[in-house]
Structures are given as C-alpha cells and as structure tokens.
KOLLOSE-512798 format. One record per residue (C-alpha): x, y, z; residue number from 1. Coordinates in steps of 0.001 Angstrom, whole numbers, always signed. Layout:
BEGIN
X,Y,Z,NUM
...
***
This chain:
BEGIN
-38335,-10237,-8870,1
-36860,-7707,-6551,2
-36813,-3986,-7902,3
-33140,-2759,-8464,4
-32495,+569,-7344,5
-29643,+3195,-8330,6
-29368,+6031,-5611,7
-27769,+9589,-6411,8
-27220,+10959,-2605,9
-26620,+14696,-3129,10
-27012,+18289,-1105,11
-28820,+21448,-2554,12
-26485,+23558,-4776,13
-24019,+20409,-6223,14
-23351,+21071,-9475,15
-23097,+17642,-10644,16
-26283,+16776,-10278,17
-27821,+16893,-13486,18
-25073,+15226,-14955,19
-24670,+12285,-11930,20
-28657,+11653,-13163,21
-27359,+11691,-16619,22
-24969,+8838,-16166,23
-27385,+6578,-14097,24
-29929,+6860,-17051,25
-26794,+6164,-19425,26
-25698,+3343,-17286,27
-29289,+2282,-17821,28
-29716,+2021,-21149,29
-26088,+512,-21309,30
-26964,-2778,-19450,31
-30591,-3034,-20511,32
-31524,-3448,-16654,33
-34763,-1962,-15122,34
-34279,-38,-12315,35
-35476,+2973,-10427,36
-33342,+6189,-10117,37
-33762,+8326,-6901,38
-33006,+11320,-6035,39
-31428,+11529,-2147,40
-30990,+15237,-647,41
-28939,+14640,+2329,42
-29454,+18272,+4310,43
-27325,+18234,+7505,44
-24520,+16457,+8556,45
-26502,+14216,+10979,46
-28199,+13255,+7821,47
-25023,+12611,+6234,48
-23468,+10470,+9564,49
-26699,+8273,+9239,50
-26772,+7859,+5917,51
-23202,+7423,+5719,52
-22794,+9846,+3179,53
-19272,+10696,+1570,54
-20019,+13720,-294,55
-22052,+15114,-3144,56
-22409,+13204,-5199,57
-22373,+9504,-3962,58
-23853,+6906,-6397,59
-25086,+3425,-4424,60
-26566,+897,-6419,61
-28714,-1187,-4761,62
-27511,-82,-1585,63
-23649,-117,-2757,64
-21547,+2504,-2915,65
-20532,+2194,-6801,66
-16342,+3176,-5671,67
-14512,+43,-3897,68
-12319,+2328,-1795,69
-16003,+3982,-47,70
-16088,+1040,+1998,71
-12699,+1909,+4232,72
-13392,+5590,+4655,73
-15261,+7194,+7718,74
-15406,+10679,+6701,75
-19504,+11393,+6236,76
-20777,+15031,+5756,77
-21487,+17533,+3516,78
-19023,+17923,+1540,79
-18075,+17887,-2490,80
-17041,+13963,-3451,81
-14858,+13831,-6663,82
-13121,+10735,-8151,83
-10100,+9984,-9750,84
-10839,+8717,-13101,85
-7981,+7362,-15204,86
-5421,+10168,-13688,87
-8328,+12778,-14081,88
-10260,+14224,-11125,89
-14266,+14162,-12100,90
-17291,+15407,-10656,91
-19447,+12925,-11332,92
-18515,+8728,-11386,93
-18696,+7903,-14790,94
-21370,+5974,-16438,95
-19298,+2294,-16923,96
-18743,+2331,-12737,97
-22658,+2281,-12401,98
-22737,+307,-15417,99
-20652,-2443,-14177,100
-22603,-2034,-10462,101
-25821,-2902,-12139,102
-24848,-5985,-13875,103
-23696,-7564,-9902,104
-19568,-6882,-10682,105
-17036,-5607,-7298,106
-17233,-1961,-7352,107
-14560,-590,-8909,108
-11370,+69,-6791,109
-10721,+3886,-7590,110
-10344,+6699,-5305,111
-13098,+9522,-4133,112
-12306,+11767,-1206,113
-13203,+15004,-277,114
-10581,+16987,-2200,115
-8578,+20055,-135,116
-9228,+22345,-3388,117
-11665,+25273,-3529,118
-13072,+24152,-6742,119
-13713,+20942,-5959,120
-17582,+21287,-6980,121
-16920,+22570,-9863,122
-19257,+20828,-12585,123
-17049,+18793,-15513,124
-13627,+17540,-15355,125
-10932,+19085,-12801,126
-7239,+18516,-13980,127
-4991,+16825,-11281,128
***
C-alpha cells in the first residue's frame, strides 16, 4: 500500500503553522485515513520557486495542492498565503479541504493569493 502524505509547507516565523498542523491532524481523524504529516521548511526564494511554493502555509496531499486555484498560479516565493473561505480570509486552509483531498476528491475551488495587506500573516481569521 502506498503511504499517504500531507505536506505542510511553511517559512520560519509563520504564525499559522500550529493551526495548519492542527487542521491537518483533524482531517486525518475525520477521514480515518492513514498518512504522515510532514512539516516542510522553505528557506529561500530559490527553494520557493523550485518547490512551487505559493506562500506560508501551503498544504499538499500526495503532492497536490488542496486549493484548485493553485494550478493556475506562478507567484512562487517567501510570502504569506491566505485562503478565502465562505467570504472570510483565513491564515490556514480549513480541515475539510484537507479531508476532501485525503478522500481523493478534486481540490476545493477557492481563491488563495498573497494579499496586499500588511496583516496577512496575522494568526486566525481576518475580516475581508
């Protein structure tokens, strides 16, 4: 059997690391899927480009980003990443997006983009 893998890709200092890891573990519990959760530190813009890193935090299940809009983007770099969920901006993707990916469903179609806001890396939810 192939080992499933959740990669939580971050840069040092991201305030949403713990929340993202918590949501990844919640998705595992919700789906009863066995997978490893791997924290991947992205340390430079060169690494970000090589890894196709769209910002911190990025979550991939078996190598695929959980956000469908990621496949159309090329703005790789050391930057904050926020997720638009139900009209609100969040600093971490929801557990149900991760769970959907673990179940083999298509990535959620939502928008995530590096925001032009100075508070983009604030932990928890940000009003839009």
